[in-house]
C-alpha positions as CSV (number, residue, x, y, z in Angstrom):
1,X,-52.1,32.5,109.3
2,X,-48.7,31.6,109.1
3,X,-46.2,30.8,111.7
4,X,-43.2,33.2,112.0
5,X,-40.1,32.3,110.1
6,X,-42.0,30.3,107.6
7,X,-42.8,31.5,104.2
8,X,-45.9,32.4,102.9
9,X,-47.8,31.2,99.7
10,X,-48.2,34.1,98.4
11,X,-44.6,34.3,98.3
12,X,-41.9,34.1,95.6
13,X,-39.6,31.5,95.6
14,X,-35.7,33.0,96.2
15,X,-34.0,34.5,93.0
16,X,-37.2,33.6,90.9
17,X,-37.9,37.2,88.7
18,X,-41.7,37.9,89.8
19,X,-42.8,38.2,86.0
20,X,-41.7,38.1,82.6
21,X,-39.4,36.0,80.2
22,X,-36.7,34.2,81.3
23,X,-33.3,36.4,80.6
24,X,-31.4,35.9,77.6
25,X,-28.6,32.6,77.7
26,X,-28.7,29.6,80.2
27,X,-29.7,30.5,83.4
28,X,-27.8,31.1,85.8
29,X,-27.4,28.7,88.8
30,X,-27.4,30.3,92.4
31,X,-24.3,32.0,93.1
32,X,-22.2,31.3,89.9
33,X,-20.0,34.0,88.4
34,X,-20.7,35.5,84.4
35,X,-16.9,35.1,82.8
36,X,-16.7,38.8,81.2
37,X,-16.8,38.9,77.3
38,X,-13.6,38.4,75.7
39,X,-12.2,41.4,73.8
40,X,-10.6,41.3,69.9
41,X,-6.8,43.1,69.9
42,X,-7.0,46.4,68.9
43,X,-4.5,46.0,65.7
44,X,-6.5,43.4,64.4
45,X,-9.1,45.3,62.7
46,X,-6.9,47.7,60.9
47,X,-4.7,45.4,59.8
48,X,-7.6,43.4,58.2
49,X,-8.5,46.3,56.2
50,X,-5.2,47.0,54.7
51,X,-4.9,43.8,53.7
52,X,-8.0,44.1,51.8
53,X,-7.2,47.3,50.5
54,X,-3.6,46.1,48.7
55,X,-5.2,43.0,47.3
56,X,-8.3,45.3,45.7
57,X,-5.0,47.8,44.6
58,X,-3.1,45.0,43.0
59,X,-6.1,43.2,41.6
60,X,-6.9,46.4,39.8
61,X,-3.8,47.5,38.4
62,X,-3.8,44.0,36.7
63,X,-6.8,44.4,35.2
64,X,-6.1,48.3,34.1
65,X,-2.5,46.7,32.3
66,X,-4.4,43.8,30.5
67,X,-7.0,46.4,29.2
68,X,-4.4,48.8,28.0
69,X,-1.8,46.4,27.2
70,X,0.9,46.6,24.5
71,X,-0.9,46.1,21.1
72,X,2.0,44.7,19.8
73,X,2.1,41.0,18.8
74,X,3.3,38.7,20.9
75,X,6.6,37.3,19.0
76,X,7.5,40.9,18.4
77,X,6.6,42.4,22.6
78,X,8.5,39.1,23.3
79,X,11.5,38.9,20.9
80,X,11.9,43.1,20.2
81,X,12.4,42.9,17.3
82,X,9.8,43.1,14.2
83,X,9.5,39.8,12.1
84,X,10.3,39.7,9.4
85,X,8.3,40.5,6.0
86,X,7.5,37.3,3.8
87,X,9.1,37.6,0.2
88,X,6.4,38.3,-2.1
89,X,5.5,35.4,-4.3
90,X,7.5,35.3,-8.1
91,X,5.7,32.1,-8.9
92,X,3.2,32.6,-11.5
93,X,2.1,29.1,-12.1
94,X,-1.4,28.5,-11.7
95,X,-2.5,26.4,-8.7
96,X,-3.3,23.1,-9.1
97,X,-6.9,21.8,-9.7
98,X,-8.7,20.5,-6.8
99,X,-8.8,16.5,-7.0
100,X,-11.6,15.2,-8.1
101,X,-13.4,12.9,-5.4
102,X,-14.1,10.3,-8.0
103,X,-11.4,8.9,-10.9
104,X,-12.8,8.8,-14.3
105,X,-12.3,5.3,-15.7
106,X,-9.9,4.8,-18.0
107,X,-11.1,4.4,-22.1
108,X,-9.2,1.0,-23.5
109,X,-8.8,1.4,-27.0
110,X,-8.4,-1.6,-29.0
111,X,-5.2,-1.0,-31.6
112,X,-6.5,0.1,-34.8
113,X,-5.2,-2.6,-36.9
114,X,-2.2,-2.1,-39.2
115,X,-3.1,-1.1,-42.8
116,X,-1.7,-3.2,-46.1
117,X,2.3,-2.4,-46.6
118,X,2.9,0.4,-49.1
119,X,5.6,-1.0,-52.0
120,X,7.7,0.6,-54.0
121,X,9.6,0.3,-57.6
122,X,12.6,-2.1,-56.4
123,X,10.3,-3.9,-53.7
124,X,9.5,-7.5,-53.6
125,X,6.1,-8.1,-53.1
126,X,4.1,-11.4,-53.3
127,X,1.3,-12.0,-55.4
128,X,-0.2,-15.4,-55.8
129,X,2.7,-18.3,-57.1
130,X,4.9,-15.0,-57.9
131,X,6.8,-12.6,-56.7
132,X,6.9,-9.2,-58.6
133,X,9.3,-6.5,-59.2
134,X,9.3,-3.3,-60.4
135,X,12.6,-1.8,-61.7
136,X,11.1,1.0,-64.1
137,X,8.5,3.3,-65.6
138,X,8.5,5.3,-68.8
139,X,5.6,7.2,-70.3
140,X,5.3,9.1,-73.8
141,X,6.2,6.4,-75.6
142,X,4.2,6.4,-79.2
143,X,5.3,3.2,-81.1
144,X,7.3,-0.2,-80.3
145,X,8.8,-2.1,-82.5
146,X,11.4,-1.4,-85.3
147,X,11.2,0.9,-88.7
148,X,9.7,-2.2,-90.1
149,X,7.5,-4.1,-87.4
150,X,6.3,-2.1,-84.8
151,X,3.0,-1.3,-83.0
152,X,1.6,2.4,-82.3
153,X,-0.2,3.3,-79.4
154,X,-3.4,4.9,-79.7
155,X,-2.5,7.5,-77.4
156,X,1.2,6.6,-75.4
157,X,2.3,3.5,-74.1
158,X,3.5,3.3,-70.5
159,X,6.1,0.9,-70.3
160,X,6.7,-0.3,-67.1
161,X,10.1,-3.3,-66.5
162,X,9.1,-6.0,-64.1
163,X,10.7,-9.5,-63.0
164,X,8.4,-12.1,-62.6
165,X,10.1,-14.9,-59.9
166,X,8.5,-18.6,-59.1
167,X,8.6,-18.9,-55.2
168,X,6.6,-22.3,-55.4
169,X,7.3,-26.0,-55.8
170,X,6.0,-26.5,-59.2
171,X,6.5,-25.1,-62.6
172,X,3.7,-22.3,-63.3
173,X,2.5,-20.1,-66.5
174,X,2.6,-16.8,-66.4
175,X,0.7,-14.1,-69.2
176,X,1.3,-10.3,-68.4
177,X,-1.9,-9.8,-70.1
178,X,-4.4,-9.9,-67.7
179,X,-2.5,-10.2,-64.6
180,X,-0.6,-6.8,-64.7
181,X,-3.2,-3.8,-64.5
182,X,-2.3,-0.2,-64.2
183,X,-4.0,2.5,-62.5
184,X,-3.6,6.3,-62.6
185,X,-3.9,9.5,-60.5
186,X,-7.8,9.6,-61.3
187,X,-8.7,6.4,-60.6
188,X,-8.5,4.6,-64.6
189,X,-7.5,1.4,-64.4
190,X,-6.1,0.7,-67.1
191,X,-5.2,-3.5,-68.8
192,X,-1.8,-4.6,-70.3
193,X,-1.7,-4.1,-74.2
194,X,-0.1,-7.8,-75.5
195,X,0.6,-7.2,-79.1
196,X,3.1,-4.1,-77.7
197,X,4.5,-6.9,-75.4
198,X,5.5,-8.9,-78.5
199,X,7.6,-5.7,-80.5
200,X,8.7,-4.8,-76.9
201,X,10.9,-7.9,-75.8
202,X,13.1,-10.3,-76.7
203,X,11.8,-13.7,-77.5
204,X,8.3,-12.8,-76.6
205,X,9.0,-12.2,-73.0
206,X,5.8,-11.9,-70.6
207,X,3.7,-13.9,-73.2
208,X,3.0,-17.1,-71.6
209,X,6.2,-17.9,-70.0
210,X,6.6,-21.2,-68.2
211,X,8.6,-20.5,-65.5
212,X,10.0,-23.4,-63.2
213,X,10.5,-23.2,-59.3
214,X,13.3,-20.6,-57.9
215,X,13.5,-18.9,-61.6
216,X,12.4,-15.8,-62.9
217,X,11.9,-14.2,-66.1
218,X,12.5,-10.0,-66.8
219,X,10.3,-8.5,-69.4
220,X,8.5,-5.4,-70.6
221,X,4.6,-4.6,-69.7
222,X,2.9,-1.9,-72.2
223,X,-0.1,0.0,-71.0
224,X,-2.2,1.7,-74.2
225,X,-3.2,5.3,-72.2
226,X,-4.1,8.8,-72.9
227,X,-0.9,11.1,-73.8
228,X,0.2,12.6,-70.7
229,X,-1.1,10.3,-68.7
230,X,1.1,9.1,-65.6
231,X,0.9,6.0,-63.8
232,X,0.0,5.9,-59.8
233,X,-0.1,2.2,-59.1
234,X,1.1,-1.4,-60.9
235,X,-1.4,-4.3,-59.4
236,X,-0.2,-7.6,-59.6
237,X,-3.8,-10.8,-59.5
238,X,-2.9,-13.2,-57.3
239,X,-5.5,-15.5,-59.6
240,X,-8.6,-16.8,-59.0
241,X,-7.3,-20.1,-57.8
242,X,-5.6,-18.4,-54.7
243,X,-6.4,-17.1,-51.5
244,X,-3.6,-14.2,-51.8
245,X,-4.7,-11.2,-51.9
246,X,-3.5,-8.9,-55.2
247,X,-0.1,-7.3,-54.9
248,X,0.3,-3.2,-55.1
249,X,3.3,-1.3,-56.2
250,X,3.1,2.4,-55.7
251,X,5.4,4.0,-58.5
C-alpha cells in the first residue's frame, strides 16, 4: 500500500506520454510556448508565376525569330542594299601552271667551237709563208698565148688571178703548180697547169718566183677543166714544213 499523497509505482510520470513514439520535433519543455508557423506574403506566389511566364514568352519569341529570321545575307540585311555584282572576267590568259616542287637542274652546254673562217674574193688569207689574195676568176677559155705561141686546153681553162706576198723575214720560192689547187661543186679537185701559166703570164710570173720579205707577185693560175665547169673553191697549200693550215677561198 502507498501512503496518501505519494505517487504509486505504476503511475506514469507527469507530462510523459504513456505509449507510442515521441512527438515530431524537439522535445517541449514543460511550460514552454510553441511559436506559430511563419506565413508567406500573399503577393509572392503570383509575382513569381508572372515573372516565369514573361521569361518563357521572351525566350520563345527569340527562338522562333532565329528560326524564321531573314534569309538575306548579313551584309544586305545590315546595309539594306544588295551587293554589287562582280564583273565578268574578260582576261583569257590561261592560269599559270603550278610551280614544280623541285626545280629541274639547269643544263650547261659547252660553247661550240668556232668553225674555220670563210674567205672570199678580195680577202687576204694566210697560207704558210705567204699571204694570198684572189683578185678574180674567169672560166671558158679555150687557149692561152698568141697566134704563134699558145697552149690549148683539153676542155677549157679557168683563170684565177692571185696576189702572193711574202710575210716572213726571209726570201721564199713560190711555184703555183703544186701549191694552188681548185675544186668544183661536185668535189673534183684540179691541179694548176704550169705550161698554160708560161703562156698566160708576162715574164713567166708564178713559175719559180723568188719573193723577198714584204714583196709580192701578181700572177695568173690556169686550171684545165671540163667545158661548162665552174670552180667553187681555191686552196693554197701551206707546205710540208709548216704547221700552218691550208688557206681556202670560196669563189
